[in-house]
Each structure stands twice: as structure tokens, then as C-alpha cells.
N, C-alpha and C positions, 0 to 999 in steps of 0.2 A: 448512498448505500448501493444502489444500483451500479453506480460507475466503479465503485470499489470492487465489487463482484465481478464486472467486466474485466478489470485489471487483473485480478486474482486468476480468473480462467486464461487470460492471455499469457500469463507467466507460467501456469500450469502446463499449458501446451508447449511451452519451450523446453520441458524438462528432459526430453529425450535428447535434445541437442546439447545440453550442458553436461560436461564430462566430469567436472570436479564435484564430487559428492558433497563436500563441506559447503561449497558455494550453493549448489542446488538445495540442499536441506535447509540452509540459513534462509535462502531467499522464498522457499515455500512457507516456512514458518512465519516469516515477516510479512508477506502479502496475504496470508490467511488471516493474520491478526488484525488487519484493518476492517473488513466488514464486521468481523466478530466484536470488535470494540465499539464499533459504531452502533450495531444492533444492541449490545448490552447498554450502551449510553442511553439509547433511546428507551430503554425500559426503566431507567432509573427516575426517581420522583424528584429528587433534590438536584438543584442546578450544579452544585459543587461536584457531585458524583458524576453528573452527565459531563461536565467539562473535563473531568480526569480521564474518563474514557475516550474522549474525543481527542484529548491531548495523547494519550497512549496510541490511538490510531494513526495520528500525525507522526508520532515517533517511528512506528512500524514503517510508514510510508518513507519517512526519510532514511530509513535503514536499506530499503529496497534500492533506492538510487544507485549507490555506489556498486551494488552487487550487480545490478544491470549494467552499469557502465564497465564493470570488470568483464562480464560476459561478452560484450561487444569487442572490448580490447583484446580478450583471449581468444577471439574468433568463434565464439560458442553461437552466437547470433549475428547476423548481418546488419549492416548500417540502417537499411530501411525499417526492419524489424525494432531495432534498438530505438530509433527516432518515434515509431509508433507507440511504443511501450513508455517511452520517456514523455511524450505528449499526454498519454492517458494519465500517468502518474502526476504529471503537472496539474492537470484538470481536477484530479481528486484532491489534490493538495490545496488548491484554491477553494474548492467547495468545503473541505474540512476547515480551513481557516475562517470561512464565513459562517460555518456551523458552530465553531468554538465562539466566535464573537456574537452569534445570536442569543446564546445562553445568557439569560438575565439572572442576576443574583437573587436569591431567595428573600 
């Protein structure tokens, strides 16, 4: 959860440099969805619901990756910032995968 929040804040600080409004809006919605779905999953009692929210968080993370790549290729962010954010997204993804696997069936 904390790493997802860190990723969200890192991307939100980029918004001034992203010129394309559609990419900026979609990236903000997708990255915000990650910690929100993790938090909502934590609040669920049944494992099936938990897993559903964690999977949604992972889907939102996967949506962020091509948007971040597009930002780098379009010159909105430099290579170093891209690599930093990509590494953070990769770490969040690995943690989410572990979280999903840790949910035992009811």
C-alpha cells in the first residue's frame, strides 16, 4: 500500500510536464486506482472479494506502464525519471502478485 502511494505521488508530480491532457488524465486515474483498490481489498472479509480488488489494482498498474512509456517516448519525462518510475511500478507489481497469492480461499 505504501509503495503504491509513493508511485502515485511520483506520477502526480509529473503532471506539469505531461502536455497531453488525455494521457495525463488517464494516468492519474489509473495510478490513483492502485492504492484505493488495495485499501478497499484490505477492508473486505471474504477472500474472493479481497482477491478481486487486488486484481483490479494490478490491472490499473498494468495500465500505467504503457502510459509511462508513452510519456518517455514523447519527451514529457526524461529517461532517468522514466527508469525510476518504471522500477517503482515493477516493485509494486511484484508486491501485488505476492499479495494476491497470499489470499487463501474461504
